[in-house]
C-alpha positions in Angstrom: -105.7 91.9 -187.9 -103.9 95.3 -187.9 -103.7 95.3 -184.1 -102.2 91.8 -184.0 -99.7 92.7 -186.7 -98.5 95.7 -184.8 -98.2 93.7 -181.6 -96.2 90.9 -183.2 -94.1 93.3 -185.2 -93.1 95.1 -182.0 -92.0 91.9 -180.3 -90.1 90.6 -183.4 -88.3 93.9 -183.7 -87.3 93.9 -180.1 -86.3 90.3 -180.1 -84.3 90.6 -183.3 -82.3 93.5 -181.9 -81.6 91.8 -178.6 -81.0 88.2 -179.8 -78.5 88.4 -182.6 -76.9 85.3 -181.2 -80.0 83.2 -180.4 -79.2 79.5 -180.7 -78.7 76.5 -178.6 -75.0 75.7 -178.5 -72.9 76.2 -175.4 -70.5 78.6 -177.2 -73.4 80.8 -178.5 -75.1 80.9 -175.2 -71.9 82.0 -173.5 -71.6 85.0 -175.8 -75.3 85.7 -175.4 -75.1 85.6 -171.6 -72.1 88.0 -171.7 -74.2 90.4 -173.8 -77.0 90.2 -171.3 -74.6 90.7 -168.4 -73.5 94.0 -169.9 -76.8 95.5 -168.7 -75.6 94.9 -165.1 -72.5 97.2 -165.6 -72.7 100.3 -163.4 -69.5 102.0 -164.5 -67.1 101.4 -167.4 -64.9 103.1 -170.0 -64.8 102.2 -173.7 -62.4 103.1 -176.4 -64.2 103.0 -179.8 -62.8 103.2 -183.3 -65.2 103.1 -186.3 -65.1 103.6 -190.0 -67.5 103.3 -193.0 -67.0 102.1 -196.6 -69.6 103.2 -199.2 -69.9 102.4 -202.9 -72.6 102.9 -205.4 -72.9 101.2 -208.8 -75.1 102.3 -211.7 -74.8 106.1 -211.3 -75.3 108.4 -214.3 -72.2 109.7 -215.9 -72.8 113.2 -214.7 -73.1 111.9 -211.0 -70.0 109.8 -210.9 -67.4 112.5 -210.5 -69.2 114.2 -207.6 -69.9 110.8 -205.9 -66.2 109.8 -206.1 -65.2 112.9 -204.1 -67.7 112.1 -201.4 -66.8 108.4 -201.5 -63.1 109.2 -201.0 -63.8 111.5 -198.1 -66.0 109.0 -196.3 -64.0 105.9 -197.0 -60.8 107.6 -195.7 -62.4 108.8 -192.5 -62.1 107.3 -189.0 -64.1 108.0 -185.9 -62.3 107.7 -182.5 -64.3 108.0 -179.2 -63.7 107.5 -175.5 -66.9 106.8 -173.7 -67.2 106.8 -169.9 -70.4 106.1 -168.0 -71.6 105.8 -164.4 -75.1 105.0 -163.2 -76.9 103.6 -160.2 -79.0 100.4 -160.1 -82.3 102.3 -160.1 -81.4 104.2 -163.3 -82.1 107.5 -161.5 -78.5 108.7 -161.6 -76.6 108.6 -164.9 -73.4 110.4 -165.9 -71.5 109.9 -169.1 -68.8 111.6 -171.2 -68.1 111.1 -174.8 -65.0 112.7 -176.2 -63.9 112.0 -179.7 -62.4 113.0 -183.0 -63.6 112.4 -186.5 -60.6 112.2 -188.8 -62.3 113.5 -192.0 -59.3 113.4 -194.4 -57.3 116.6 -193.6 -60.1 118.0 -191.5 -60.0 116.6 -188.0 -63.2 117.4 -186.1 -63.1 117.0 -182.3 -66.3 116.8 -180.4 -67.7 115.9 -177.0 -71.0 115.2 -175.2 -71.6 115.1 -171.4 -74.7 114.2 -169.5 -75.2 114.8 -165.8 -78.6 113.3 -164.7 -79.4 112.9 -161.0 -83.0 112.6 -159.8 -82.2 110.9 -156.5 -82.9 114.2 -154.7 -86.3 115.3 -155.9 -85.9 118.6 -154.2 -82.8 119.4 -156.3 -82.9 117.4 -159.5 -80.1 117.7 -162.0 -80.4 117.2 -165.8 -77.7 118.9 -167.7 -76.3 118.1 -171.1 -73.2 119.7 -172.6 -72.2 119.5 -176.3 -68.8 120.5 -177.5 -68.9 121.7 -181.1 -66.0 120.8 -183.4 -63.3 123.6 -183.4 -63.6 123.6 -187.2 -67.1 125.0 -186.9 -66.3 127.7 -184.3 -62.8 129.0 -185.2 -62.8 132.5 -186.7 -66.4 133.1 -185.7 -68.3 134.4 -182.6 -69.7 131.0 -182.0 -68.8 129.4 -178.6 -67.4 125.9 -178.4 -69.9 124.6 -175.8 -73.7 124.5 -175.9 -75.5 123.8 -172.7 -79.0 122.5 -172.1 -80.2 122.6 -168.4 -83.5 120.8 -168.0 -83.3 120.5 -164.2 -86.2 122.8 -163.6 -88.4 120.5 -165.7 -88.0 117.7 -163.2 -89.1 119.4 -160.0 -92.0 118.3 -157.8 -94.5 115.8 -159.2 -92.7 115.6 -162.6 -89.5 114.6 -160.8 -91.3 111.8 -158.9 -93.1 110.6 -162.0 -89.9 110.5 -164.1 -88.1 108.7 -161.2 -90.8 106.0 -161.2 -90.5 105.7 -165.0 -86.8 105.2 -164.8 -87.2 102.6 -162.1 -89.9 100.7 -164.0 -87.6 100.7 -167.1 -85.1 98.6 -165.0 -87.8 96.1 -164.2 -89.0 96.0 -167.8 -85.5 95.5 -169.0 -84.8 92.6 -166.7 -88.1 90.9 -167.7 -87.2 91.3 -171.4 -83.7 90.0 -171.0 -84.9 87.0 -169.0 -87.4 86.1 -171.7 -84.6 86.3 -174.4 -82.3 84.2 -172.4 -84.9 81.5 -171.7 -86.1 81.5 -175.3 -82.5 81.2 -176.6 -82.1 77.9 -174.8 -84.9 76.2 -176.7 -84.6 77.8 -180.1 -82.8 75.6 -182.7 -81.6 77.2 -185.9 -79.6 74.3 -187.2 -76.7 76.6 -188.1 -73.5 77.5 -186.2 -73.5 81.3 -185.7 -70.7 81.5 -183.1 -67.5 79.4 -182.9 -64.5 79.5 -180.6 -61.7 80.5 -182.9 -58.2 80.9 -181.4 -57.3 83.6 -178.9 -57.0 87.3 -178.5 -54.5 89.4 -176.6 -56.4 92.0 -174.6 -54.7 94.3 -172.0 -51.9 91.8 -171.6 -54.2 88.8 -171.1 -54.7 85.9 -173.5 -58.5 85.2 -173.9 -60.5 82.8 -176.0 -61.8 84.4 -179.2 -65.5 83.9 -180.1 -66.3 84.5 -183.7 -69.8 85.4 -184.9 -70.5 84.9 -188.6 -73.8 85.4 -190.4 -74.0 85.5 -194.2 -77.0 86.6 -196.3 -78.5 83.1 -196.5 -78.3 82.4 -192.8 -79.6 85.8 -191.9 -82.8 85.2 -193.9 -83.2 81.7 -192.5 -82.7 83.1 -189.0 -85.4 85.8 -189.4 -87.9 83.4 -191.1 -87.4 80.6 -188.5 -87.4 82.9 -185.5 -90.7 84.6 -186.5 -92.5 81.4 -187.3 -91.3 79.8 -184.1 -92.4 82.8 -182.1 -95.9 82.6 -183.7 -96.3 78.8 -183.6 -95.3 78.6 -180.0 -97.4 81.5 -178.9 -94.5 83.0 -177.1 -94.6 86.3 -179.0 -98.2 87.1 -177.9 -97.6 85.8 -174.4 -94.5 88.0 -174.0 -96.3 91.1 -175.3 -99.3 90.6 -173.0 -97.1 90.2 -170.0 -95.0 93.2 -171.0 -98.1 95.4 -171.5 -99.6 94.2 -168.1 -96.3 95.2 -166.4 -96.4 98.7 -168.1 -100.0 99.2 -167.1 -99.2 98.3 -163.5 -96.3 100.7 -163.5 -98.5 103.5 -164.9 -101.1 102.9 -162.2 -98.5 103.0 -159.5 -97.2 106.4 -160.9 -100.8 107.8 -161.0 -101.3 106.6 -157.4 -98.1 108.3 -156.2 -99.1 111.6 -157.9 -102.7 111.4 -156.8 -104.0 111.5 -160.4 -107.4 110.2 -161.3 -107.3 106.8 -163.2 -109.4 105.7 -166.0 -110.6 102.1 -166.2 -107.6 100.1 -167.4 -108.0 99.1 -171.1 -108.3 95.4 -171.8 -106.2 94.0 -174.6 -108.3 92.1 -177.1 -107.5 88.4 -177.3 -105.9 87.6 -180.7 -107.9 85.4 -183.0 -106.3 82.3 -184.5 -107.4 83.3 -188.0 -105.6 86.6 -187.5 -102.4 84.9 -186.4 -102.6 82.5 -189.3 -103.1 85.4 -191.7 -100.2 87.3 -190.4 -98.0 84.2 -190.6 -99.0 83.6 -194.2 -98.4 87.3 -195.1 -94.9 87.2 -193.4 -93.8 84.0 -195.2 -95.0 85.4 -198.6 -92.8 88.4 -197.9 -89.8 86.3 -197.0 -90.3 84.1 -200.1 -89.8 87.2 -202.2 -86.8 88.2 -200.1 -85.1 84.9 -200.9 -84.2 86.5 -204.3 -83.0 89.8 -202.8 -79.4 90.3 -201.5 -79.3 92.0 -198.1 -75.7 91.3 -196.9 -72.5 91.7 -198.9 -69.8 89.1 -199.1 -68.5 89.9 -195.6 -71.9 89.6 -194.1 -71.9 90.1 -190.3 -68.6 89.1 -188.6 -67.8 90.0 -185.0 -65.0 88.8 -182.7 -65.5 88.9 -179.0 -63.2 88.4 -176.0 -64.9 87.6 -172.6 -63.0 88.0 -169.3 -63.1 85.7 -166.3 -66.0 87.7 -164.8 -68.2 87.0 -167.9 -68.0 90.5 -169.4 -67.3 91.3 -173.1 -64.1 93.5 -172.9 -63.2 93.4 -176.6 -65.4 93.5 -179.7 -64.3 94.0 -183.3 -66.7 93.6 -186.2 -67.7 94.2 -189.8 -71.3 94.6 -191.0 -71.6 94.6 -194.8 -75.0 95.7 -196.2 -75.7 95.4 -199.9 -78.8 96.9 -201.4 -79.5 95.6 -205.0 -82.4 97.7 -206.3 -82.7 95.6 -209.4 -83.4 92.5 -207.3 -85.8 94.4 -205.0 -87.9 95.8 -207.9 -88.0 92.4 -209.6 -88.9 90.5 -206.5 -91.7 92.9 -205.4 -92.8 93.9 -208.9 -92.1 97.6 -208.4 -92.0 99.9 -211.4 -88.4 101.1 -211.7 -86.3 102.9 -214.3 -82.6 101.9 -213.9 -81.5 105.1 -215.7 -83.0 107.2 -212.9 -81.5 105.5 -209.9 -78.3 103.6 -208.9 -78.6 99.8 -209.0 -76.4 98.6 -206.2 -75.6 100.4 -202.9 -73.0 98.9 -200.6 -72.5 100.2 -197.0 -70.0 98.5 -194.8 -69.4 99.4 -191.1 -66.2 98.4 -189.3 -65.6 99.0 -185.6 -63.6 98.0 -182.6 -64.6 98.5 -178.9 -62.2 98.0 -175.9 -64.0 98.0 -172.6 -62.2 98.5 -169.3 -62.7 99.6 -165.7 -65.9 97.6 -165.5 -67.7 98.4 -162.2 -64.6 100.2 -160.9 -64.0 103.8 -160.1 -64.5 105.9 -163.3 -63.8 109.6 -163.1 -65.9 111.8 -165.4 -64.7 115.4 -165.6 -67.4 117.9 -166.8 -65.9 120.8 -168.7 -65.5 124.1 -166.7 -67.8 126.5 -168.4 -68.3 130.3 -168.5 -70.0 132.8 -170.7 -66.7 133.1 -172.6 -66.8 129.5 -173.9 -70.5 128.4 -173.6 -74.0 129.4 -174.7 -77.4 127.8 -174.2 -79.6 126.1 -176.7 -82.3 128.7 -176.1 -79.8 131.5 -176.8 -78.9 129.9 -180.1 -82.6 129.7 -181.0 -83.2 133.3 -180.0 -80.3 134.5 -182.3 -82.4 133.2 -185.2 -85.7 134.7 -184.0 -86.8 138.2 -184.9 -86.4 140.3 -181.8 -89.8 141.7 -182.2 -91.3 138.2 -181.6 -89.6 137.9 -178.2 -92.0 139.2 -175.5 -90.9 142.2 -173.5 -90.2 142.0 -169.8 -93.1 142.9 -167.5 -91.7 145.3 -164.9 -93.7 146.2 -161.8 -92.3 149.2 -159.9 -95.5 150.1 -158.1 -94.6 148.3 -154.8 -91.9 149.2 -152.3 -90.0 146.0 -151.8 -87.7 145.5 -148.8 -84.8 143.2 -148.5 -83.2 142.1 -145.1 -80.0 140.2 -144.7 -79.7 138.6 -141.2 -82.5 141.0 -140.1 -80.5 144.0 -141.3 -82.3 146.1 -144.0 -80.4 146.7 -147.2 -80.4 150.3 -148.3 -80.7 150.7 -152.1 -80.1 153.8 -154.3 -82.5 152.3 -156.9 -85.3 150.2 -155.4 -85.9 146.5 -156.1 -88.4 145.6 -158.7 -90.7 142.8 -159.7 -89.7 141.5 -163.2 -92.0 138.9 -164.7 -93.1 138.0 -161.2 -89.5 137.6 -159.8 -87.8 140.0 -157.4 -84.7 141.6 -158.9 -82.5 144.1 -157.0 -79.5 146.2 -157.9 -76.5 143.9 -157.8 -73.9 145.7 -155.8 -75.9 146.4 -152.8 -77.2 142.8 -152.6 -73.8 141.2 -153.0 -71.9 143.5 -150.7 -74.6 143.0 -148.0 -73.9 139.3 -147.9 -70.1 139.8 -147.9 -69.3 139.3 -151.6 -67.5 141.2 -154.3 -68.7 142.2 -157.7 -66.8 142.7 -161.0 -68.5 144.0 -164.1 -66.9 143.1 -167.5 -68.2 145.7 -170.0 -67.0 144.0 -173.1 -68.8 140.7 -172.6 -71.7 142.2 -170.5 -70.9 139.7 -167.7 -71.0 139.9 -163.9 -68.4 138.0 -161.9 -69.4 137.5 -158.2 -66.9 136.2 -155.6 -68.7 135.0 -152.5 -68.1 132.3 -149.9 -65.3 130.6 -151.9 -67.6 130.4 -154.9 -67.4 132.2 -158.3 -70.7 133.0 -159.8 -70.8 134.3 -163.4 -73.9 135.9 -164.9 -74.6 137.5 -168.2 -77.1 140.2 -169.0 -80.3 138.7 -170.4 -79.0 135.2 -170.2 -80.8 132.6 -168.2 -77.7 130.5 -167.8 -75.4 131.1 -164.8 -72.1 129.4 -164.0 -71.1 128.5 -160.4 -67.5 127.4 -160.3 -67.7 126.5 -163.9 -70.9 124.4 -163.6 -74.1 125.5 -165.4 -77.2 126.5 -163.5 -80.5 127.8 -164.9 -82.1 131.1 -163.7 -85.9 131.6 -163.7 -85.1 135.3 -164.5 -81.7 136.5 -165.9 -79.7 139.5 -164.8 -80.9 142.5 -166.7 -80.2 146.2 -167.3 -82.9 148.5 -166.1 -82.3 152.3 -166.4 -78.6 151.5 -166.9 -78.4 149.6 -163.6 -77.7 145.9 -163.3 -80.4 144.0 -161.5 -80.1 140.3 -160.4 -82.6 137.7 -159.1 -82.4 137.9 -155.3 -83.6 134.5 -154.4 -81.2 132.7 -156.8 -78.1 134.6 -155.4 -79.2 134.0 -151.8 -79.8 130.3 -152.3 -76.5 130.0 -154.1 -74.6 131.0 -151.0 -76.6 128.5 -148.9 -79.0 131.1 -147.5 -82.6 130.7 -146.5 -85.1 133.0 -148.2 -88.5 133.8 -146.8 -91.2 136.2 -148.1 -93.3 138.4 -145.8 -96.4 139.3 -147.8 -97.7 141.8 -145.1 -94.6 144.0 -145.4 -93.6 143.1 -149.0 -90.2 142.0 -147.6 -87.6 139.3 -148.4 -85.6 138.0 -145.5 -82.3 136.3 -146.3 -80.6 134.3 -143.5 -77.2 132.7 -143.9 
């Protein structure tokens, strides 16, 4: 019984999220098809504006004044965002940029998020996320505006191949799910009009039909009840889940084969018993009977306007979603012990938003911020700042071996010899860089090293695993470090940065750099 309930609940949740507009009319199917088609978009730009209205009734007298301050601040705030995205059909390359501003009364808060994911080259995977913190939080402090997370090294070798396969299988699963939703929508009859064609909208200088979605509290409950019962009675929920799970198991087996991993005997899903299905249906309808006396949506309900262009894409969307939580009704319907004096009785939360979409499947330029150690830090560094330095393990330095470094077969002469630090070869910076034709600048105040080489600018910071190459973040296995007042840098990283080939001769303990 419990297993079946979880399976059905999963399908119902997924279907409810994806099929807000399920019905059989031509108008409703047109909007649904446009929603489904949005999954085929490979590049686009969206301008988003959103706001929230909140109100609470039944607060204690001593709580009212504090809440009114919070209420005024929230209700007078507006969120503006520009969202750009680019991806490939396999989902193995995704790049997006979100730049926005939260107008919080007299405290505007700008922010940004950038993602650069590219696993198409498994030898050099890229997974970088950049977060811009609001200036309000960094002004007048030592905090830097950008935080960087570089997870690229986590997706090398087998892990890159496995993650690649997972991303590709997600495309297949998504197509299967959307196909099921679209076919199911054609046969499902609610007996209510959810979407109507209502006038026109002016979007980017074009006059387009306006499609208006409206769902009130009563229709929302009817929709949920009828959808769930139809899914159960028709057997489509269980069938869909079984097909979806079979697809997932097949994908996991394929990934295991690619990685050469041993496979356990695939688990067989138990056949649901009719009495379990009937019991779940009875339990669900009892729950919905109680909810008939509970208000879920406010007077505005759910209202959304859509404009669809000639290519079948939604390019404009403006909506209001009005939630109303009446605790008195809930406690009475479900016979819950409740003391009105201890909690508010009615909570209203209303969301308003507008989305303008443009440049669909056209050239979209995403500019990643130029970063340096002056304006950016890493997530790990932020964590380390809050950790007791005694808990951070000390470097393991091995100076027992005489390590040799050759550049184009010419031995580099060092005043202080190269060392093994935590298993990585580090060498004094100036001799290494000058031997490959570069220049080095040391900035004492910020403890940073600026390297100019082969038309590239590489910036390193002492004890920081993040490097920046021409403003783009790059993770180091071992950071630059000070040893006996001399700056040591990771040899392999610098050599590969300039496009050199690095080989290790174990017999002579020598590193050969060719470029």
